[in-house]
C-alpha positions in Angstrom: 91.2 63.1 119.3 89.1 63.7 122.6 89.3 60.4 124.0 89.3 60.1 128.0 89.2 57.0 129.2 90.6 53.1 128.3 89.0 51.5 127.4 87.3 51.2 124.9 86.5 49.6 121.2 87.3 51.8 118.0 84.9 50.1 115.8 85.1 50.4 112.2 83.0 49.8 109.1 84.3 45.4 108.9 87.3 45.3 112.6 87.2 46.2 116.1 90.3 47.2 118.3 90.4 46.4 121.7 92.0 50.3 122.2 93.6 50.6 126.2 95.9 53.7 126.0 96.7 56.9 123.4 99.5 55.1 122.0 97.4 52.0 120.8 95.0 55.0 119.7 97.8 56.3 117.8 98.6 53.3 116.0 95.0 52.5 115.5 94.2 55.0 113.9 97.4 56.4 112.3 96.4 54.3 108.3 92.7 55.3 108.2 91.5 57.9 106.0 89.7 61.1 107.2 86.7 59.1 105.8 86.9 56.1 108.3 88.4 57.9 110.8 85.1 60.6 110.6 82.8 56.9 111.3 84.6 55.4 113.9 83.2 54.7 116.7 84.1 54.3 120.4 82.7 51.5 122.7 82.7 52.3 125.9 81.7 48.9 128.3 78.6 50.4 129.7 77.4 50.4 126.0 78.0 54.1 125.3 79.2 55.4 122.0 81.4 58.5 121.1 83.1 59.1 117.4 87.2 60.8 117.6 86.0 64.0 118.2 83.6 62.9 122.0 80.5 63.7 120.3 78.0 61.2 121.7 76.7 58.9 119.0 73.9 55.8 119.6 75.1 52.9 121.0 75.7 49.6 118.9 73.2 47.1 118.7 74.6 43.7 120.4 73.8 41.7 116.8 75.8 44.2 115.3 78.9 43.8 117.9 78.3 40.1 117.9 79.8 40.2 114.3 82.3 42.5 114.8 83.5 40.3 117.9 83.1 37.0 115.7 85.1 37.9 113.3 87.9 40.1 115.4 88.1 36.7 116.7 88.5 34.5 113.3 90.9 36.8 112.1 92.6 36.1 115.2 92.6 32.2 114.2 89.5 30.7 117.0 87.5 28.7 116.1 83.8 27.8 116.4 83.0 32.0 117.1 79.3 31.4 115.8 78.7 30.2 119.4 80.0 33.6 120.5 76.7 35.7 121.4 76.6 38.5 123.6 74.5 39.6 125.8 76.2 42.3 127.0 78.8 45.6 125.7 80.6 44.0 128.7 81.6 41.2 127.2 82.7 41.9 123.9 85.9 43.8 126.3 86.2 40.0 128.1 86.9 38.3 125.0 88.5 41.0 123.1 90.8 41.9 126.0 92.9 38.8 125.7 93.7 39.2 121.7 95.5 42.3 122.3 97.4 41.4 125.3 
């Protein structure tokens, strides 16, 4: 995998995960199918996206990112997640890094 910068958010079809190092990435992709890996998106704090091979991709719209973050918060047992509305990509990092620790 051609990942050069950490942290980033690994976005899959229905989930999102905070990745802070190579070990976390290897753990996150271990059980993914080849097709899931092909469609995985790595989101950087500045909103730039790329696939696991390093190819640039269009940025994830904030509306979609908001839904992924809300679901991650629900999965973690958080409540009132409908109040979470992202205005910047960096906000997703702030919220999800807290779940990671």
